[in-house]
Every structure is written in C-alpha cells, then in structure tokens.
PAGURO-193163 format. One record per residue: residue number from 1; x, y negated, z of N, C-alpha, C in turn. Coordinates in steps of 0.001 Angstrom, whole numbers, plus 500000, padded with zeros to 6 digits. Layout:
N
PT    i  n_east  n_north    n_up  ca_east  ca_north   ca_up  c_east  c_north    c_up
PT  NUM       X        Y       Z        X         Y       Z       X        Y       Z
...
// end
This chain:
287
PT    i  n_east  n_north    n_up  ca_east  ca_north   ca_up  c_east  c_north    c_up
PT    1  739708   485834  057257   740291    484496  057297  739392   483523  058043
PT    2  738397   484033  058743   737443    483164  059424  738101   482339  060504
PT    3  739041   482960  061284   739677    482253  062377  740481   481059  061878
PT    4  741277   481253  060792   742070    480163  060270  741208   479054  059694
PT    5  740040   479406  059112   739205    478409  058455  738665   477378  059434
PT    6  738600   477728  060741   738069    476805  061727  739010   475629  061979
PT    7  740329   475819  061809   741269    474751  062131  742303   474484  061052
PT    8  742280   475262  059978   743260    475102  058908  742561   475042  057552
PT    9  743179   474306  056643   742708    474237  055261  743738   474950  054396
PT   10  743274   475758  053466   744208    476489  052609  743776   476403  051156
PT   11  744775   476316  050284   744557    476243  048841  745458   477250  048142
PT   12  744996   477735  047008   745906    478332  046037  746235   477238  045024
PT   13  747515   476944  044863   747960    475916  043923  748666   476600  042766
PT   14  748194   476359  041560   748809    476932  040356  749609   475869  039620
PT   15  750675   476311  038960   751567    475441  038207  751539   475871  036735
PT   16  750547   475424  035988   750370    475925  034618  751488   475535  033666
PT   17  752262   474512  033984   753339    474096  033080  754634   474877  033322
PT   18  754668   475707  034352   755861    476489  034661  755843   477790  033842
PT   19  756998   478439  033694   757019    479737  033006  756067   480722  033677
PT   20  755390   481525  032875   754404    482459  033395  755076   483614  034137
PT   21  754252   484361  034914   754726    485547  035602  753737   486677  035345
PT   22  754193   487900  035531   753338    489066  035355  752731   489441  036703
PT   23  751391   489489  036776   750673    489862  037989  749710   490987  037628
PT   24  749970   492178  038190   749123    493345  037929  748921   493564  036433
PT   25  750025   493424  035692   750005    493681  034257  749484   492542  033417
PT   26  749152   491399  034056   748639    490243  033317  749610   489073  033445
PT   27  749672   488266  032402   750507    487066  032433  749711   485931  033073
PT   28  750193   485405  034179   749474    484369  034897  750417   483242  035316
PT   29  749818   482117  035711   750602    480957  036144  751262   481230  037489
PT   30  752399   480584  037694   753020    480608  039015  752086   479943  040007
PT   31  752099   480426  041260   751204    479854  042255  751806   479980  043645
PT   32  751322   479125  044534   751667    479208  045945  750381   479097  046765
PT   33  750444   479517  048016   749356    479287  048964  749792   478147  049876
PT   34  748950   477144  049997   749264    475951  050786  748334   475885  051996
PT   35  748925   475719  053196   748146    475602  054424  748526   474315  055148
PT   36  747511   473633  055675   747765    472483  056536  746633   472360  057537
PT   37  746838   471704  058663   745748    471534  059640  744613   470733  059026
PT   38  743382   471047  059404   742261    470296  058845  742199   468875  059387
PT   39  743054   468566  060380   743146    467186  060876  743916   466287  059922
PT   40  744655   466870  058976   745355    466063  057989  744322   465401  057072
PT   41  744435   464093  056912   743376    463314  056289  742890   463776  054932
PT   42  743786   464006  053986   743362    464330  052629  744364   465291  052005
PT   43  744202   466592  052212   745172    467555  051689  745249   467579  050172
PT   44  744154   467240  049491   744202    467213  048026  745189   466148  047550
PT   45  745086   464955  048111   746021    463894  047737  747443   464259  048136
PT   46  747602   464916  049275   748926    465331  049703  749553   466277  048689
PT   47  748797   467267  048224   749335    468218  047256  749698   467529  045938
PT   48  748858   466603  045490   749155    465873  044259  750399   465017  044426
PT   49  750582   464429  045615   751770    463619  045869  753027   464478  045874
PT   50  752925   465688  046402   754093    466563  046509  754458   467207  045184
PT   51  753460   467691  044459   753722    468553  043304  753329   467931  041969
PT   52  752812   466698  041977   752461    466032  040731  751048   466345  040282
PT   53  750666   465717  039184   749298    465823  038688  749045   467098  037885
PT   54  750105   467782  037455   749932    468948  036584  749781   470236  037377
PT   55  748903   470233  038365   748642    471437  039143  747136   471715  039145
PT   56  746795   472953  039423   745400    473352  039594  745235   473820  041032
PT   57  744150   473397  041678   743947    473703  043083  742630   474435  043292
PT   58  742677   475478  044088   741469    476226  044452  741457   476371  045958
PT   59  740454   475760  046607   740364    475849  048063  739872   477232  048467
PT   60  740620   477872  049371   740252    479206  049823  739070   479130  050797
PT   61  738148   480044  050613   736966    480109  051457  737077   481303  052417
PT   62  736169   481350  053370   736123    482519  054238  735826   483762  053394
PT   63  736445   484867  053788   736255    486133  053081  736658   486019  051613
PT   64  737720   485252  051356   738233    485107  049991  738725   486459  049475
PT   65  738388   486837  048232   738897    488095  047683  740420   488107  047645
PT   66  740979   489240  047984   742436    489367  048013  743038   489077  046640
PT   67  742294   489384  045579   742818    489175  044234  743206   487740  043955
PT   68  742532   486781  044581   742854    485376  044339  744187   484979  044947
PT   69  744707   485821  045870   745984    485527  046519  747143   486278  045876
PT   70  746842   487204  044991   747886    488036  044392  748846   487188  043572
PT   71  750100   487546  043659   751112    486877  042851  751604   485573  043410
PT   72  751194   485198  044622   751676    483948  045212  753163   484060  045510
PT   73  753935   483044  045089   755381    483065  045284  755783   482631  046680
PT   74  754974   481756  047299   755268    481255  048634  753983   481082  049413
PT   75  754102   481164  050721   753093    480640  051629  753705   479377  052220
PT   76  753212   478222  051792   753801    476924  052141  752969   476300  053248
PT   77  753542   476187  054460   752818    475696  055629  753323   474306  055983
PT   78  752393   473351  055993   752703    471956  056297  752152   471655  057683
PT   79  753041   471609  058687   752561    471448  060051  753695   470984  060947
PT   80  753330   470553  062136   754321    470093  063097  754648   471150  064150
PT   81  753896   472253  064184   754113    473265  065190  755403   474034  064940
PT   82  755866   474713  065966   757058    475541  065843  756671   476873  065214
PT   83  757655   477624  064686   757333    478936  064101  756597   479861  065056
PT   84  756925   479834  066372   756215    480696  067322  754722   480384  067343
PT   85  754388   479091  067324   752976    478702  067355  752277   479052  066053
PT   86  753041   479137  064986   752444    479394  063682  752246   480876  063392
PT   87  752827   481724  064227   752776    483149  063910  751339   483648  063794
PT   88  750489   483192  064702   749102    483636  064665  748374   483114  063440
PT   89  748765   481910  062984   748097    481304  061836  748384   482074  060558
PT   90  749632   482497  060393   750013    483123  059127  749902   484638  059138
PT   91  749659   485224  060326   749663    486694  060390  748601   487296  059479
PT   92  747441   486635  059376   746369    487148  058519  746795   487157  057060
PT   93  747537   486117  056658   747992    486050  055269  749051   487106  054988
PT   94  749870   487438  055996   750876    488479  055816  750224   489820  055498
PT   95  749031   490012  056064   748324    491261  055794  747692   491284  054401
PT   96  747446   490108  053829   746725    490027  052561  747633   489887  051350
PT   97  748784   489265  051529   749637    489000  050384  751099   489112  050787
PT   98  751884   489702  049918   753311    489878  050184  754074   488703  049592
PT   99  754263   487649  050399   754950    486450  049922  755777   485858  051048
PT  100  756930   485314  050745   757728    484659  051788  757005   483431  052335
PT  101  757316   483079  053572   756657    481974  054245  757638   480827  054422
PT  102  757219   479632  054046   758038    478441  054199  757296   477458  055101
PT  103  757886   477147  056244   757283    476228  057194  758068   474922  057171
PT  104  757367   473808  057091   758051    472529  057059  757381   471544  057988
PT  105  758175   470709  058632   757648    469596  059403  757383   468435  058474
PT  106  756622   467455  058966   756215    466352  058115  757412   465583  057570
PT  107  758450   465405  058387   759597    464617  057947  760402   465322  056874
PT  108  760211   466636  056743   761013    467412  055790  760247   467806  054534
PT  109  758989   467403  054438   758123    468035  053461  758521   467745  052021
PT  110  759047   466553  051718   759447    466263  050342  760608   467144  049908
PT  111  761614   467228  050765   762768    468067  050420  762336   469506  050210
PT  112  761464   469982  051073   761002    471355  050953  760165   471557  049702
PT  113  759304   470599  049387   758484    470705  048176  759363   470757  046935
PT  114  760450   469997  046937   761367    470047  045805  761985   471433  045669
PT  115  762294   472062  046808   762866    473402  046756  761828   474432  046328
PT  116  760581   474220  046741   759514    475125  046298  759446   475149  044783
PT  117  759370   473969  044184   759212    473909  042735  760451   474423  042012
PT  118  761638   474217  042589   762847    474708  041929  762986   476222  042056
PT  119  762463   476788  043144   762579    478222  043361  761438   479028  042759
PT  120  760391   478342  042313   759255    479064  041735  759662   479886  040523
PT  121  760668   479433  039807   761082    480161  038613  762246   481095  038895
PT  122  762656   481175  040181   763757    482053  040550  763291   483131  041491
PT  123  764225   483727  042200   763924    484778  043153  764561   484402  044474
PT  124  763836   483732  045386   764443    483233  046593  764844   484303  047588
PT  125  764220   485457  047492   764548    486508  048443  763890   486271  049786
PT  126  763794   487308  050596   763129    487211  051892  764110   487492  053016
PT  127  763889   486834  054145   764584    487176  055362  763637   486861  056513
PT  128  764002   487298  057723   763130    487093  058865  763749   486083  059809
PT  129  762973   485077  060198   763409    484070  061155  762299   483893  062174
PT  130  762562   484178  063441   761570    483980  064490  760288   484751  064260
PT  131  760390   485907  063636   759201    486712  063403  758458   486343  062136
PT  132  758904   485314  061413   758253    484926  060162  759181   485220  059004
PT  133  758632   485807  057962   759418    485975  056743  759532   484625  056062
PT  134  760738   484215  055726   760953    482900  055135  761660   483048  053806
PT  135  761776   481925  053111   762445    481930  051808  763914   481596  051931
PT  136  764460   481638  053127   765874    481379  053304  766217   479910  053405
PT  137  765224   479032  053592   765489    477611  053718  765646   477262  055185
PT  138  766744   476599  055522   766979    476183  056892  766628   474716  057027
PT  139  765605   474408  057826   765151    473032  057980  765567   472509  059344
PT  140  766294   471403  059358   766690    470791  060615  765561   469920  061138
PT  141  765283   470011  062440   764139    469321  063016  764194   467822  062806
PT  142  765371   467220  062926   765462    465765  062874  765801   465238  061489
PT  143  765826   466108  060523   766183    465685  059173  765053   464880  058550
PT  144  765393   463861  057802   764377    463065  057125  764668   463064  055633
PT  145  763644   462979  054830   763840    463029  053391  763202   461850  052693
PT  146  762920   460783  053432   762273    459624  052816  763116   459058  051684
PT  147  764452   459123  051846   765302    458503  050834  765286   459258  049518
PT  148  764734   460475  049499   764741    461269  048276  763552   460955  047378
PT  149  762727   459990  047784   761556    459670  046972  761945   459041  045646
PT  150  762975   458227  045626   763380    457571  044387  764819   457131  044527
PT  151  765347   456494  043477   766702    455990  043512  766800   454586  044078
PT  152  765718   454049  044634   765739    452690  045153  766614   452601  046404
PT  153  767216   451408  046612   767936    451155  047844  766947   451059  048986
PT  154  767294   451684  050115   766433    451668  051277  767204   451176  052497
PT  155  766478   450706  053486   767052    450324  054771  767548   451584  055458
PT  156  768838   451641  055784   769417    452859  056336  769595   452839  057841
PT  157  769517   451650  058463   769670    451554  059912  768382   452007  060603
PT  158  768437   452187  061935   767185    452484  062650  766147   451402  062388
PT  159  764892   451793  062354   763831    450828  062084  763821   449755  063169
PT  160  763796   448481  062795   763806    447401  063790  762473   447263  064491
PT  161  762471   446496  065568   761239    446245  066316  760454   445139  065616
PT  162  759397   445509  064931   758525    444551  064251  757309   444330  065136
PT  163  757146   443086  065603   756114    442769  066589  755112   441792  065990
PT  164  753844   442102  066176   752774    441256  065674  751821   440923  066817
PT  165  751427   439656  066914   750385    439247  067851  749122   439011  067030
PT  166  748096   439825  067274   746903    439731  066444  746013   438561  066865
PT  167  744884   438421  066197   743999    437283  066437  743440   437252  067849
PT  168  743399   438392  068510   742889    438456  069877  743995   438281  070910
PT  169  745225   438029  070437   746342    437832  071355  747015   439106  071811
PT  170  746647   440223  071220   747250    441504  071577  748573   441697  070859
PT  171  749601   442074  071590   750913    442319  070997  750986   443747  070475
PT  172  751327   443885  069207   751403    445192  068556  752833   445429  068084
PT  173  753411   446539  068491   754748    446934  068058  754613   448020  066985
PT  174  755254   447818  065854   755254    448856  064823  755972   450098  065347
PT  175  755381   451242  065110   755959    452481  065617  757315   452766  064977
PT  176  758235   453297  065789   759536    453748  065277  759544   455249  065018
PT  177  758575   455951  065562   758512    457412  065452  757492   457790  064390
PT  178  757892   457709  063141   756983    457980  062031  757073   459446  061640
PT  179  755931   460111  061592   755890    461525  061251  755736   461753  059756
PT  180  755083   460835  059060   754819    461026  057641  755910   460352  056808
PT  181  756528   461126  055911   757652    460621  055120  757252   459439  054254
PT  182  755971   459366  053821   755557    458273  052945  755485   456956  053696
PT  183  755059   457002  054957   755042    455791  055774  756457   455322  056067
PT  184  757347   456263  056373   758732    455877  056652  759394   455305  055403
PT  185  759164   455951  054276   759726    455429  053032  759251   454002  052785
PT  186  757971   453734  053003   757409    452405  052776  758074   451376  053677
PT  187  758219   451686  054957   758872    450745  055881  760301   450460  055452
PT  188  761044   451486  055102   762442    451296  054713  762540   450540  053388
PT  189  761587   450762  052507   761585    450019  051243  761296   448549  051499
PT  190  760301   448250  052327   759948    446856  052627  761121   446135  053274
PT  191  761786   446780  054207   762914    446153  054901  764060   445828  053949
PT  192  764183   446598  052879   765259    446357  051906  764841   445449  050767
PT  193  763526   445312  050515   763054    444591  049326  761980   443558  049649
PT  194  761950   443059  050887   760888    442132  051296  760869   440854  050469
PT  195  761998   440510  049846   762076    439276  049051  761497   439458  047646
PT  196  761080   440675  047304   760564    440943  045971  759030   440918  045963
PT  197  758461   441083  044789   757002    441082  044641  756459   442459  045038
PT  198  756083   442582  046309   755582    443843  046849  754134   443656  047253
PT  199  753316   444635  046953   751947    444613  047437  751476   446045  047703
PT  200  750298   446161  048272   749788    447468  048655  749667   448419  047473
PT  201  749119   447933  046359   748893    448817  045215  750209   449325  044647
PT  202  751225   448465  044617   752535    448878  044104  753126   449966  044985
PT  203  753061   449783  046310   753627    450769  047211  752846   452080  047147
PT  204  751525   451999  047047   750726    453212  046948  751123   454021  045719
PT  205  751344   453339  044609   751749    454022  043387  753121   454660  043547
PT  206  754022   453979  044261   755379    454492  044434  755397   455793  045223
PT  207  754457   455946  046151   754421    457163  046954  753307   458113  046519
PT  208  752761   457863  045322   751802    458771  044693  750509   458955  045493
PT  209  749994   457840  046026   748735    457877  046760  747787   456833  046198
PT  210  746489   457052  046416   745527    456021  046065  745673   454866  047048
PT  211  745353   453627  046642   745503    452482  047553  744754   452653  048867
PT  212  743530   453175  048813   742761    453334  050037  743380   454346  050989
PT  213  743796   455488  050445   744406    456515  051288  745734   456021  051845
PT  214  746508   455296  051016   747774    454738  051470  747557   453782  052643
PT  215  746556   452891  052545   746281    451929  053610  745950   452634  054919
PT  216  745095   453646  054846   744722    454375  056052  745899   455124  056654
PT  217  746694   455736  055795   747864    456476  056262  748858   455545  056947
PT  218  749150   454400  056315   750148    453484  056865  749694   452946  058214
PT  219  748444   452523  058320   747939    451992  059594  747981   453056  060686
PT  220  747614   454273  060335   747612    455350  061315  749019   455645  061822
PT  221  750006   455625  060930   751371    455972  061305  752097   454816  061993
PT  222  751969   453610  061447   752776    452469  061892  752090   451676  063006
PT  223  750767   451656  063011   750046    450927  064042  749568   449563  063625
PT  224  749864   449154  062410   749368    447897  061852  749191   448088  060361
PT  225  748480   447174  059720   748240    447308  058289  749524   447066  057506
PT  226  749540   447548  056258   750713    447333  055416  750961   445845  055191
PT  227  749918   445072  054920   750104    443635  054653  750652   442919  055879
PT  228  750174   443283  057084   750699    442668  058301  752169   443013  058497
PT  229  752526   444261  058218   753931    444677  058362  754820   443902  057388
PT  230  754403   443815  056137   755185    443113  055121  755351   441644  055491
PT  231  754270   440984  055860   754345    439561  056203  755239   439345  057420
PT  232  755115   440224  058424   755919    440041  059629  757403   440239  059350
PT  233  757734   441185  058482   759139    441369  058084  759651   440110  057399
PT  234  758853   439522  056528   759250    438288  055842  759420   437133  056828
PT  235  758508   437021  057779   758591    435943  058769  759824   436108  059652
PT  236  760113   437331  060083   761291    437556  060933  762575   437220  060191
PT  237  762643   437550  058920   763828    437183  058132  763901   435680  057914
PT  238  762744   435031  057762   762726    433572  057631  763260   432908  058890
PT  239  762924   433443  060051   763442    432899  061300  764971   432915  061315
PT  240  765539   434012  060858   767004    434116  060818  767598   433092  059862
PT  241  766983   432951  058686   767519    432015  057693  767334   430562  058113
PT  242  766342   430274  058926   766133    428897  059384  767261   428423  060295
PT  243  768069   429346  060785   769244    428952  061565  770352   428406  060669
PT  244  770212   428654  059365   771221    428168  058411  770745   426835  057839
PT  245  771438   425789  058205   771012    424459  057767  771456   424141  056341
PT  246  772184   425080  055709   772576    424866  054319  771455   425248  053355
PT  247  770382   425856  053873   769255    426261  053028  768039   425407  053351
PT  248  767389   424935  052296   766152    424181  052504  765029   425134  052876
PT  249  763965   424598  053460   762812    425418  053812  762208   426053  052563
PT  250  762194   425326  051465   761654    425873  050223  762500   427036  049725
PT  251  763833   426881  049823   764719    427966  049393  764516   429204  050259
PT  252  764305   428999  051543   764077    430118  052449  762767   430822  052110
PT  253  761740   430041  051775   760462    430658  051415  760612   431582  050217
PT  254  761420   431171  049230   761637    432008  048056  762456   433245  048403
PT  255  763477   433065  049264   764322    434190  049638  763558   435249  050428
PT  256  762463   434855  051037   761686    435787  051860  760457   436320  051152
PT  257  760317   436017  049860   759265    436635  049074  757931   435919  049063
PT  258  757878   434691  049600   756617    433942  049558  756471   433269  048198
PT  259  755244   433233  047681   755055    432739  046317  754990   431228  046214
PT  260  754943   430521  047354   754969    429063  047321  755370   428536  048688
PT  261  755845   427297  048727   756204    426673  050000  754975   426507  050885
PT  262  753839   426156  050269   752620    425964  051042  752180   427278  051709
PT  263  752268   428371  050946   751909    429681  051499  752833   430055  052638
PT  264  754120   429822  052461   755096    430125  053502  754821   429308  054762
PT  265  754613   428014  054597   754401    427134  055751  753144   427520  056517
PT  266  752078   427816  055787   750825    428185  056430  750954   429523  057165
PT  267  751589   430499  056518   751752    431814  057133  752671   431743  058344
PT  268  753772   431011  058217   754726    430905  059309  754067   430265  060539
PT  269  753281   429208  060315   752617    428531  061433  751592   429443  062082
PT  270  750878   430213  061271   749904    431155  061819  750589   432196  062697
PT  271  751758   432671  062280   752447    433738  063006  753290   433224  064177
PT  272  753824   432016  064049   754784    431516  065037  754276   430327  065856
PT  273  753147   429778  065481   752579    428681  066238  753133   427315  065917
PT  274  754044   427231  064981   754604    425952  064556  755133   426068  063137
PT  275  755323   424933  062485   755786    424938  061104  757238   425388  061029
PT  276  757699   425833  059853   759110    426211  059713  760068   425077  060068
PT  277  759739   423856  059656   760626    422725  059934  760707   422448  061428
PT  278  759569   422487  062121   759571    422256  063564  760289   423389  064287
PT  279  760126   424617  063790   760838    425761  064371  762346   425578  064232
PT  280  762786   425091  063085   764223    424864  062838  764778   423819  063799
PT  281  763979   422792  064117   764460    421694  064960  764293   421959  066444
PT  282  763614   423037  066794   763370    423314  068209  764664   423701  068911
PT  283  764762   423417  070242   766026    423630  070972  766567   425054  070913
PT  284  765671   426060  070873   766168    427421  070906  766901   427812  069626
PT  285  766825   426929  068609   767536    427194  067356  768985   426750  067402
PT  286  769393   426058  068458   770769    425578  068541  771656   426700  069026
PT  287  772758   426922  068299   773657    428035  068655  774350   427752  069970
// end
C-alpha cells in the first residue's frame, strides 16, 4: 500500500452501534474502508460529518496487516476522478480485501453516504462497472444532494451572482461551481433564510463541522468568507426592497436580518458607498 499512501489517505471505519457481523468465526462491528485524496483538508471531520459521531476510525498505515481489512462491507472512495483514473488507486485494495467499491463525487457524497449506512446491514451485491466492482449504485455526474441535509427550505434556483468589493478595491465574485456539498448547502440556506438570525457557528453546527474548519472550507469553495457572503446577500436584498417606497428603511433593515437600524445603515454605506436613504433617493432607483 506504499504507492497509495503517497497521495491518498485511508481509514477503516467501524460502526459499533450497527448489528454485528461474523468475520472469520468472530462477531465484529460492521466496517468500511474509506479513501480520499490527501489534499482534502480534514478527512477525520469529513467522516464524522458523513457518518455521525458514533464511529471508530483507524488510519491505515503502510504495510497494514490484511487482517485489519477483513470483513469490510464497502470500499468507499471520495474523489473527483473518473472510475478509469481510480482503477490504479483501488487495484491494491482489490487484492487485499473482497469488498464492493463505491466511488462518489463531492456533490453526491451525502446521498451515497446515506446509502452506505442503509446497506451496511443488507447485502448490496456486486457488479462490474468500468472495470471496478461496485455496489450497484448509479451516480449521476451532475446530481447534487445538498438539499438532503435537512428538512429546511433552500434556495432552488441557480446560485445568483454575489459580488463583493473588498477593502483594497478588488471585485470578488462568489463561485457558482461549488464542489463541496456543505458549501453549497450553506449558500442555498443563506439565500433562503438571510432574514433570520444566522451566524458562522450556527451554520457550522448544521453541517456537522467545527467553526474553524467550516470557515476554511467555505472560503476555499466560495471565494469569500461566510460573514462577507451573508452580509452581501442581505445588502443585495435590501437594495431590492429600497425600491418599495411603502417600506421604511427601518422595516427593510429588519426584513434583511440586521439587528438594528444603525447596524444596517453603517453596513450598507460601507458596502454601497452611500446611506440606504440616499440610495433610495438616487436617480437610478426611479423605475
């Protein structure tokens, strides 16, 4: 396993709360082998986010004894490569353990993780797809599973163009091509709930990440910090509402999630270069 260890991280993940299985005459916990590129920031947090806190993790080392891989129900590969590119990565594991292989792209990983846990107590069966033995799951490349995180209402339209001009005058566009389901879920949640009490810690908890890891992940995926994205969404919605003269500036500040009129006015001026009232009266606001 030396070749894979140079560019891939692998774990044996056990599920002690699941029904036991018989392995070489012994009753043992259900388990899977998890692989991801070592470029992925924090695979431990990723596994906890996918499978919950009630798991046991053992990082595989070079020259790992074959016995530690026995009884694995799946080889779960989290990567963006195509099955052809992955064949070399998993071929060594095929020689060591007889388990079906499940490959998932980042946008599909939640849906696939749900199927992993549901099939752990069943018999998924094996078939061959593109030279890889799989568990019979067909994953569509463009499928997204962000909406499956919870029962909350989410923004269903294409992600809008959220533009921020930073302190140095650089224009930053929030990315529309999000690879990580947690970042996409966060953006869609903010767009649907920007008027509510949202903050970084709340969102991190919702997607099962620590606040620090969540902040780094969101900035890496979206191109701006979570707080900047949230504030800019609120400001853009305030601009739209300022076209309605039936709403006071104070009412608009509340509708956009600002905790006070003073906070709204100060933030709006910082982002737009003028106060909300002056923005409302400016010529470009006339229909």
